[in-house]
Phi, psi and omega in degrees: 000131182281166188297317184295322179292318180299317178296322180296317178300315181296316181293318180293321182294316180296317182295318179297315183290321176299314178299315178297321180296318181292323177294316180295322179294317180296324181276350188294327181289342181257008182233167178287157179304336183273356183291147179206163175241126181246131185267128175275142182308323184290345183276344184280145174302144181215163174249140187285342182277139176207158181288146177298141176061016175238146175215156179255108185258131177241118184297158184299332180251037184298316184215131174221136174245116186261141179298133179079005184233148177258001184277141172224155177227140181224142178213101181246128182244134177237125181195181182286155181298329184282349179087180181253143180272142177257126181279125179282141178269121179286139179199167175221149180251117185253351181214152180254148178291154178294151178301152175084235182243093180300138178276159178238126179229120178250140186215155181274146172221158181265347186204115183290328178294319177294321178299315179297319177299322183283304187286326179278313188270325182273307183276342179079023179285142178274128180285139171251236179291154178201161175216191179286349187240348180204162179223136175267142175220151172261119177255091186054040179088358175260146186268114172245144184230125177268122181246128177284126183238000180130151184295340185276348185295133168217141180293134176272127188261142165236162183227148180217134182286130176223109177055044177085357178255147171272097188274130180280139177228145359288158171210164175216169179168206183222155170265111185260177168280168183296317178299316180296322182297313180291327176296315179293320178302321181290320179297313184297316180296317180299327179281356180078020179282132181282132177276134172283316173233119182298151177302125180199170180264126179239166184056041187302131177080352179267161179305329182268022180306135184198152168275144180211153171206151178231140173201172183248154168274174184302339177267007178087004179290132184274139179233134172238129170243135184225167176212114175293137174289337172229096186305328180293353179262007183306324182244028175303130184259115176197162178273134179255128181265117179284142177287000000 
């Protein structure tokens, strides 16, 4: 498009829109708040000259002036006739989500390489998406995310007595089957990870009887994995008397 034609288009468009705005404002008092004027592309001043393979596209909701309102919206797109191509992101899926509603848990770490060694190799979690600052993992189909927060981070521990054990809080983990529990306990022990609370059976004979173990990841985050001897009692409601 030559310069003179472009200038003419700009001047005529501005004059047309200013006239229309004044008309809409004057008529606003005689119309309902929902009344509006919508401009069709063919009603705008235009120049017959245009660049080859280029077009000026004005969406159907390009401009609207609503009675009693000062807000306007505009969306004018200029591009090639063939449109723009979207580049597909290559990926692979190595784990499936847990049935139902998988939980999401994000936690801080001081070193992503150590976190990967621990969560992928020791616990057997499958790695998903990652960046230079965080890593996704599947923990039995649940999404856990390690976020790097600085080399100085270590989890601050508090303790609470549970069935004779000083349980560290905060902590997180999973309720496994009994077989999964003992398999994981063997993996953790073989990797030389120190237990805070050794694998053992607690609440013996009670509705909440369960296997449990506690240990830390390399950043000091506490993990508990347990296995109910009767999984249907996971949420059994009763009062527990601490020793």
